[in-house]
N, C-alpha and C positions, 0 to 999 in steps of 0.2 A: 606421391603415394596415393593409392586408392582410398576412398572415403572411410573405409573401416580400418585402415592401417595407420597407426600413429607411433610416435616415439614417446617413451616414458623413461622413468628412472627407478632403479633400486637404490635407496639411500643407505648410507653407512649407518648401521644400528645393530644392536644385539638381537633384535627380533625383526621380522619382515616388515619393512616400511617401503611403500611404493608411491610414486608421484607421477604426474602427467608432464609432458613437454608442452611448449607453447601451443595455444590454439591458433590455427590460421585466422588472419583478420578477415572480417566479412568482405565479400566481393560484390561488386555491382552486378545486378541481374542482367542477363542478356536482353538486348532490345528486341522487341517483337515487330511484326509487320505494321502495327498501328502506330499512330503518332504517339511519342512518349508522353507519359503523364507529367503534369507540372509539379507533382508532389515530390519533394525531397525524399519522402519515405519510400518511394519506389526504388531509390538507390541505396539509402541507408537511413535507419530510423534510430530513435533514442536507445532501443534495445541493442542495436548493433554498436552504437557509440559506447555504451557501458561495457559490452563484451570486449570491444577493441581495447578499452582502457584496462580491463582486467587481465587480458591475455598475457602480458609479459611476466606476470607473477603466478600463472597457473601451475607452474612446476613447484611452487612452494606449498601446494595443498596435497596432503598425503593420506593414504589409507594404511592403517596398521593392522596386521594379523597378530593376535595375541597368543600366548602359549596355552591359554584355556580354550582355544578354538573359536573365540569370538573375534570380530573385527571392530575397530574403532575408527571414528572419523570426526575431526573437529571442524564443523561447518563454519566457514567465515561469513556467515550471514546471521540475521536475527530471526528466530522463530517467534512470531507474535500471534499464532493461531492459524496461519495460512497453510500449515501442513508440510513445510519444506523438509523437516527432519524425516518425515515418512517417505517423501518422494526421493530424498537423497539416499536413504537406506535401501530403497527399491533399486536404485541404480547399482549400488554395490552388490546387492543380493543377486542381480541378474548376471553380473560378470563372475562372481565367486560361487554361485549356486549355494549360497548360505541362507538359512532361514532368517526371516526378518527379525525374530526375537533374539538372534545372536549377533545382531549388528547394533552397536551403540553409537548413536550420533549425538554429539554434544556441540555446544556453541563455543567457538574459538574466542579467547581473550583478544583484546586489541593487539594487532600485529602490524606495526608501522611499515615493515618490509613488504607487506602485501599491496601497499599504495592504494589503488582504486579497486582492489579485489576484496574489499570488506565493506561494501556499501549495499544495503538492502533497499530496493526501490525499483520503480519503473517496470514491475512485473518481470524482472530480469533474472531472478535466482536460478530457476530451472533452465532457462535459455542459455545462460552463461556457464553454468556448472555441469551441464548434461554430459559433455564430452570429457572434460578434465577428470571428473569423478570416475567415469567408466574406464578411462585409460589407466588411471592409478590402480583400480581394482583388477583390470585385465593384466597389468604388469605383475601384480601379486599372484594372480592365477597361474601365470606362466612359471613363475619362480617355484610355486608350490608343486606344480606338476613335475618340474625337473628334480626337485628335492625328493619327491615320492618315487621317481624313476630310479634314483640311486638307492633309496631305502628298500625298494621292493625288487630291484634287479630287473625291471621291466621297461621297455621303451616308452617314451612319453606318448607316442601315438596309440598305445594300448591302454592308456589310463583315462579315466573320466572323473570329474568332480561331481559329487552327489550328496546333498544334504549335510555339508560340512565335513565330508571325508573324501579321500581319493580312493577309487576302486579300480582294481585291475581286472583282466579278463577272467581270472579264476575266482573272483569274488573276494580276494584279500583286500582289506581296507586299512587305511592309516588316517588318523584325524588331522585336521589342519593345524590344531594346536601342537601336535607332535612334530610337525614339519616347520613350524614358524622359525625356530632358531636356525635350522639347517638351511632354510631358504633365504636367510638374511645375508647381507653382504658387508664386508669390512671396508668397502670403498663405494663411492657413488658411481653407478654404472648405467650407461644408456641402454635401453632395451627397445627392440622393435616388437610391437604387439598388434594383434588383430582383434577388433571388438566382436562381440557376439552378433550374428546376423539378425536382422529384423524378423525373419521367418522363424527363428529359433527362440524368440522371446518367450519366457514363461512367467516373468514378473512384470516387466515394463508393459504398460497398456492394459493391465488387469486391475479391476477395482479392489482396493485394499482399505481396511480400516486403519485409522491413525495409530501409530506405534505408541502414542501417549494417551490414547482414549481412556483407558481404564484409570490411569492416574488422574486424569482431568475430572472424571465423573465421581471419583471417590475422595476427592480433596487432597490427594497426595502429590499433585503437581506443584512444583516449587517456583515461586515468583520472587521478585526482589524483596518484598516485605517478609519472605520466609527465610531469607539468608540469615544464618546465625553468626553474628560478629559480637564477641564479648563486649559488654557495656555500651552497645549501640542503642541509644535511647530514642524514643519517638521525638520528632522535631517537625514543627510547622512554621510557616512564615505569615506574618501580618502584612498584607499587601495594600497598595494604595486604592483609593476609591475610583480613580480613572485610569485608563490604559497607560501603563508605563510611567505613572507618577513616581516621584522621588521623595525620600525621607528628608525633611528639614530638621526636625527635632523630635525627641521622645522625652516626655516630661515625667514619667513615673516608673523608670526602670527599677528603682529600689523596691517599690511596692510589688512589682511583678515577680521579682526574684524570690520573694518570701511566700508566694502563693503555693498551695499544696502541690507537691510533686515537682515543681519547677527547679531545674538544675542549671539553667543558663538562659540569658537573654542577650542578643547581640544584633547590632545593625549590620546588614549585608547589602549587597548592591541592589537587591530587588525589594527590600523591606526590612522587617525586624524578625529575626529568627528566635524561636522559643523552643527550648529542650526540656522535656519533662518525663515523668515515669510512664504516662499513658497519653494516647492521642486525645482523649477526652480532656485531660488537664491542659494539653497544648491549646485546644480550642478555647477553654475558659480563659487562659492567659492572653491569647490573641484577641479575644473579644474585650478584655479588660484594658488593653493598651491604649494610651492616648498619644497619638502621633500627629505631628503637623506635617502635612504633605505638600510637596511642590507639584506644579502642573505636569500633566502627562503629554504624550506625543499626539493625542487626538483630542485635546481639550476642547470641550464645548461642541464637538461635532455630533450630528445625528444622521440617520439614514439619508434624509433629504439633502444634506450638505454633500455627502459622498456621491449621491446621484448626480448632482450638478458638476462635481469634479470630473466624473467619468464622461459626462457629455462634452465637457470642454476639452478633454484629452483625446477624444476620438479622432482617429485619422480619417480624413474625408474620403468618401467613395469616388469622388470626381463627378463629372457631368453624366447625366443619364444617357444611355445609349439610344440610338434611333429606333431600335426594335422595342416591342412591348416588354414591360418588366413589372415585377412585383417587389415590394420592399417591406421589411419589418424590423422593429427594434424590440429587444427583449432585455429585461433587467433581472438580475439574480442577486438575492440578498446575501449578507454574510452568513456563513454556516459554521457551526462548531466542529472542531477537530478532536474532541475528547475521545479517549478510548474507555472501554468499560473498566479497565484497571486504572485506579487513580495514578497520576503522574508521581513517580517515587524513585528513590535511590538510597543506597547505603554508602557511607563514606567513613574512612578512617585515615585522617591526616596526622602524620607525625612529623617532627623536625627532620627535614630532608627526604621525606617520602610520603606517598599517598596511595591508598587502595580504594577502588570504587567498584560497586556492584549495581548494575542497572540494565534494563532492556534497552539496548542501543542499536539503531540501524546504521549509524555512522560512528563506530567506536574509535576509529583512528583520529577523526576530527575532534571528537570529544576529548580524547587523551591530550591532544595538542592544546586545546582551549583550556582545559583544567590545569595543565602544567604552566601555561602562561599566566593564568589567574593566580596560581599559588606561588609563582616565582621559582618553579622547580624545573630541572631538566626533564625532558620527555621520558627517558628511561626510568626515572624515579617514580613515575605515576603508572600504577598497574590498574588496568581497566578490565573487569570481568563482565562478559555479556551474559545475562540471564534471560530466560524466556519471559515473554511479555503477554499480558492479557489484552490483546488487540493493539492496533496502531493506526492503520489506514493513513500512514504518513506522519502521524504525530511523533513517533519515536525516532524519526530522523533528527529531531531536536533533542538536545541533552540538557535542557534548562534545569531539571531536577537534580541531575548529577553535578552540575556546576554549583548550584546552591548548596547541595549537601557538602561538597568539598569546602566551600567558603565557611559554612556553619561549623564544620568539624574543626577547621583551622582556628576559627574564632573561639570556640569552646575548649580547644585542646583535648577533645574527646570524640570518640566515634558517634555518628548520628544515623538514625533511621528516618529519613526525611520523606514526608508525604504531603502532596497538595490536597487541599479540600476540593470537593466538587465545584464549589463556587469559584475557587481560584482558577481552575482550568477553563471554566466557561467565560470568565471575565478577563483574565490575564493570560490565558493560554493561547494556543494557535487557532486561528480561524481561517476558513476558506474565504478568499477575498470576494468582496462584492464586485460584480462585473456587469457589463452591458455588451450585447452583441447585435450589430446591425448587419442584415443580410439583404443583398439584392440579387435577384435571378432575372436574367434577360432571356427571352425565348423568341423563336420564329417558327410558327407552325407548331409542330410537336417536338421540336428540337430545342434544347437549352444551348444558348449561344455563349453565355458567360455567367459565372458565379463569383460574387465578391462578398467577403465577410470581413468586418472590422470588429475585432474583439478588444474591448477596453476593460482593464481590470485594475483594482487596487494592487499594488506591487506584491508579487509573490516572492517570499524569502527563499533563496536557493543557497543560503550560507551553510548548508549542512554537508557539503561535499560534492554535490552535483555540479555546482558552478566551477569548482576546481577541475572536475573530471572533463567538463566541456572545454575548458581552457587547454587541458593537456592533449586532447585529441582534435581540437578545433581545426588545426592546419590540415587535417586529413578528411574533414567533413565538408560537403558541398553547401554550406550555409553562409559563406562569406564572412565579413567582419560584422557580426551581429552581437547584440548583448546576450548575456546568459539566458534571460527569460525568452527572448525572441528565438534563440537557437533551440531551447527546450520546446517552445511552442511549435516551431516548424518541424522538429524531429518527432513530435508526438501526435501530429494531426495528419490525417489522410482523407482523401476524397474518393469514396468507392464508386461514384457515379460519373457518367460521361457528361461533364458540365461545360465542355468547350474551354474557353479561357478562364482559368481559376486564379483568383487573387485573394489571399488570406493573410492578414497582418494583425499583429498584437501591439497594443499600446498599453503601458502601465503608468500608474500615477500614485502618489501618496504613500510614502514609506513609513507612516506613523503607526501602522498596525502590526500586530504580531501574527503574521500569516504563515501558512504552511502548504506543503504539497499534498493536500488531502487526496484521498483515493480517486484516481483517474484525472486529477489536477484540472487542466483546462477543458478536457473532453466532454464532461457532462453538459456544461453550458453551451459550448460550441456546437455539439451534436444536436442538442435539443432545439436550438435556434434553426439549424439547417433543416432538421426533419419537419418541424412545424411549417417551414416555408415550402417544403416539397408537397405537403398536404395542400397548402394554399395554391400551389401551381397546378396540382391535380384538379382542384375545384375550378380554377380559371380555364383549364383546358377541357373540362367535362370528362375527366378520366377517373378511374378507380385508383385510390392511393397505392394499392398493392401492384396493380398493373403498371402504373407509371414507374414505380421504383424498379420493378423487374426489367422493364424496357431500358432504363437508364443505367443499370448496373454494368460494371466493366468486366467482372470476372465470374467464373462459374462457381467458385466457392461461396461468394456472397449471394449469388442467385440461389444456390442450393439451400443456404440457411434461411433466406427469406421464404422460399417456397415451402420449406419444412414447417416453419411456424404457422404459415397461412393454412396449411393442410391440417396440422395437428390441433390448431386452435379454432378451426372452423371459421375462417375469415368470411365475412359477408352473411353469416347466419342471422336470422331474424331475432331481434332483441326488443324488450319492452321499451317504451318511451322513457327517457331519462337515463338510459344505459347505452353504451357504445363501445366499439372496439378501436384500438389504435395500433399502428405498426411503426417500427423503427429499425434501423440497421446501423451498426458501427463497426469499423475496422481499425485495428491497431496492432503493431508489433507482430506482424505476420499471422494474425488471428482475426476471425470474423465472428460476430454475434448478431443475431436478429431476435426481436421480441414482438410478441402479440400480447396485448393486455385488454381486459374488459373492465370498465369502470361504471359505478353506480352513483349518479348525482341526484337521485330522487329526494324530495324533501324529507321523507321519513328516514333516509340514510344520513343525509347531511346534518340533520338535526338531532342525531342520537345524543343523549346526555352523557357527558364525560366530566369527571371532577376536574375543575381548574384546567380545562382544555378546550380546544376547538376541534370538533370531530371532522367535519367536512366530508368530501366524497370518499368512497371506498373502492379500492381495486379488488375485484372479485376473482380475476383469473390472470395468471402470467404464464406464458409459454416462451421459453428461451431456447434457441438452438445455437450451438457453438461449434466452431471448427478451429481448433488450436494447433493444427498440424498433428503432431504426435502427442497424445495425452498420456503422460507417464502414469498418473493415477486417476482414472475416470471418476472414481467416487469422491476423491478430493476436489476435482474440478467441479463436480455437481454441487458440492457444498459451497465452493467459492461463488458459483453463480446464484445460489439461493441468497447468500449474503449480499451480492451485488443487487439483486432484485429489491431487497429491503432498503438498501441505500437509495436506489433510484426512486422508489415510491416516496421515501422521506423527502428527498430533494424536490420532488414535484409538488407534494401536497402540504407538508407540515413542518419541515425541519429548517429552522433559521434562527439567527441571532438578531435582536433588535437593538440598534445603536441609538443611545439618547444621552446627550450632554457628556460625551466622552467616555461612556462605559456601556457595556452590554447589559440588558435587563435580565437575561437568563442567568440563573445561578446554580443550576444542577440539572440532573436528568429529569427531575420531576416537572420542570417547566421548559425543557428543551425536547420538542416532540419528534424524536426519531420514530420510525415505524413501530407502533405498539401492537399488541395482540389484536386489538379491535380494528386495526387497519391492515392486518396481514391477510393476503388473499387465501381463501379456502382451497383454491385450485392453483397449484404451482407445479409446473413441470419443467424439467431441464433435459434437453435432448443433446447428447454428445454425438456429433456427427462423426462418421468414420474418418480415421486418420488420413490426411492427404499429404503427409510429408515424413521424411526420415528424421526430422528435427522438431522439437517442441517450440511453440510460439509463446507469446506472453498471455497470461490468463488471469492474473490476480485482480485486475481492475476491469476486465473486458465488458462485463454486463451492466456496469453502473450507468454509463451514458445511454446504452440501449434502452434500459428500462425507464429511466427518467424521460427520455424522448417519447417513448411509446405511451406512457401515462399522459404526458402533455397533449399528444395528438388525440388520444381517446377522450380526454376532457373537452377539447375543442369540438369534437364531433358530437359529444353528448349534450353540450350546452349551446352549441351553435355560435359560440364566441371564442375567438382565439386568445388564449391567455398570453399576456405580455410581461407579467411580473411573477417571479417564483421565489418561494413556494406559493401555491394558490392561497393558502391561509395566512400569509405573512401580515396582511393588513389588520388582522384581528388578534388582540392580546387577551387571552382568556385566563390569565393567572395573576395573582397578587405579586407585585415586584418586591423582591427582598432588598433591604437597605444595603448600601455600600460601606457604611460605617456603623458598627464594626463590619469587617469585610466578609465574615462567615456567619451563618445563622447558628443559633444554639443547637446542640445535639437534640434530635427529635425524641419526644416522649409519647407520641401518639401513633406508633407504628401499627398497632393492632387495628386502629380505626381506619388507617389509610389502606390496609390490606383487604378491606371488605369489598 
């Protein structure tokens, strides 16, 4: 079939329900005249692998046309602020010519039959659902037109869909709702459909506001803690003072049970759960508990210990080549993976059944784990996916849902469980500490070889991606590799002509709660590489922009680099103590380039900030992105703004400090993500013209680019190449909160802190 023709289904139902047929598996790209790239990603990348795994169940995703003239779609992904409910609605609107406000996109409950088609991550949602959603909507369109032809006595060829109605040549109309029942089928029927041609798009590719924007800014948007479950009371957990410590004994349970509002206290796998009338009463009870704790999984360790572990675990680069070479080693501290929304879940566990509400990016795996923990069959556990307030990989893990289920079972009552900010900083998921060694060998102006050895604290892939890679591994060109090595190779690409390329991952130490934080390995890997390209430019006496442009292998990457250089004024005169930096990153069939300007002058670095370390300030960011087909350019622009804030934080201020088996940070007030005083006053995102019929991955694309560009700018501004990140990690500018009790008292000085 040609690219726009697909098979779909009309499903047996009283109203019109349409679904897509299987999506063709990704195919290897045709070899060009040049020598093939050593990158696995030139053949298949992580996005392809995830799409390949989702394809067999694509026909289980359906679009419903309701009798009120609206369309409904239960998206089997998690909306955590990235805007996928809007982009999914846009795909349906394009094929049905239905206004966006008449398309209702909800989040599907856990559906085990979807297998790997209900996992949100890897910038994969739009990439993998773009065709199935459109095919299902196109099937519905065809059925509606045929039903209208019968109703109006007019050939289908004389009918058009317009604004939620079918219109014939004489102007007669019939609403889609009036046709929904007639267009339905009493049996499941395969249908051949043709998708709307690119030249006829009126919705896809146009900038649209989010469908949930009004609800978000007026406080009407519903999150897990807004779910109304009768008698679900606030619940919190008293946690150990060190990472993954265990409960040995609790000496005062009787006294805690009679505290104001407390209705239950129970030991669970991660600590001591407390149920009360308010979260404030939970905090009081947690602080009053006297618990004897066993050692944790990182007992006694500090940053320096982990640095030594990483150095010992590094895979050797081998002997130096006979040609000239440069080499560098870079260290990246632990970083927090907390979302703005506190980690939370609602659970109602009864004898023989359980019901869970949470923002979950891997709900099928969560359902399986909760069922196993409760000793219930999987069908007895119903998992509802609710919208989340941020994630960046954090909600791939379902620890709050698992704890809520345990606590509800222990209390025999429903619970509304929420982590304290200190819990997530100290016991939640962290981006692993890592080190990256890079060697570039060159001869004249040509790079002969590029070698990178990335060594990291073990990244936990137990949220479903490991199973996915196992399922499709036999069809991927990564050989018999570990989950993390496969993930690493499928997510890393080299956009430059580097001759012989060798890039390997080594992981060590499974004692930390790590996660697939936004962009996973790429921010560290790309920053190390881009810093070394700047060093190579200095060694060769070349301009960093010119060297990159000469080394780039494809026109898309070159166009992005040239665009940011032009728009950002690369090479313009700047005062002493300020400088520009450039970087480029490619992944998942998308390209991003960034130009930044940084100010490291003493009056900037020394700005007074309460309990903080100010440091340098990024004053300008220009990002250019080519994601193939941008479904919603406005949403893409917002994604890149967030990526820029992430990249600035990773480069300058954002890290966790490990000391004696615990992290010193205990909330957002002493974890220095990019604050208003470090936000660039000049921030521009340039969405380059679409270069493909298909969208690429975009959710994480700008993080690595911005991080690397800031690092390169800092090196040029100071004259010293930074080798440890973030730049301010060595300075602790805040009073460390105690670990016993594990959470601080509720604040009473909010007005003073707001000044």
